[in-house]
Steps between C-alpha positions, in 0.01 A plus 500: 500500500677756711696780341865396461634851546320548834600156629863555400509842669344349815760221493781756473354680803507178704134392484487127586182431302682612183785253553251215559301599193807524274642171627180294483404630156838434338676213678360222278565690178859571607557132574352389167706766325815374673422145386518631146872557548604238755384166637667574834195568722711591802698758303175652374352515852822652637499762224138593574585526871803719421287719275242568771769544765670765284169669425419526871852613588510775237131588473546863605733553201309305234386675184134547414308248289148461370554133408617293798508168313726644230729656762527170690566289190776736381667498842455125544641426156818700574546325834433154360744549211764619746443192716503270197828646378649428844394139456643477149673173578157342546359532147209257518244780555449675171171611349180304532174544315267784582246390762164408351208609717292219644151489355210435734186330366194345660524132599281397204717688253813354654364147467385554142809676372781378728684319222463792260620751760799285592595468135448871438704603805780268393493653153510854638791416731679322216437795270632746757808285559582518128503880503825684562580627848431859392166403348389324820618793709319764295174298498528462878531877549221582255240237588579370850606830654285719273782748442473775240755506220685795659554296817616197300744725312653619828526148642652342190691803366300502175361771276121532485465370143735212573294394804176500298665302219641245743159443661345458154776260389475297821123460460542413132767239583279352774207482257714317241619251765145441623361449147782258414429306819125484422570366150731230640236393754234490227723292271577257781126447557457388137810281503428129547814450703460815707768765529850401395761526772 
């Protein structure tokens, strides 16, 4: 992987390869991140377009960074929140669950474990949906984006210890939800009438 600091400096100097590299390596993550806050795909796309337009327009005056992804997510988040506040009358957006990465298996494994994987994915998504907005957000930063705690603290305006505790609590809550779900599935298998609705 190329050095972020060098690529960013090249981008600020007007090197076209750097813009292409930054865009292609972050566009999908930015869109998925936007979906975490809004279901309005067009608004998310417009915000990404505005972000890159502003970056290109002001690139000679941009500050230095050694973590391009972090820089983009911070800037994108500010822009998206500003756009969402302008659309306050349309409140259907809201938070959605943290994206769960798709898991790729061989064809044989997919055939053998398709039902199990579907059930597991549903349980993970259900578990994530039962977490608080802050818990989903902090897990997204830590495990999807791979951010360090210092970066999470800056993004979410948290103290270091608080960020670590929130990640721990979110994982603990998710574990409790998943265990409870497994017990209910197990009980339903032993029930003569199947699961009660």
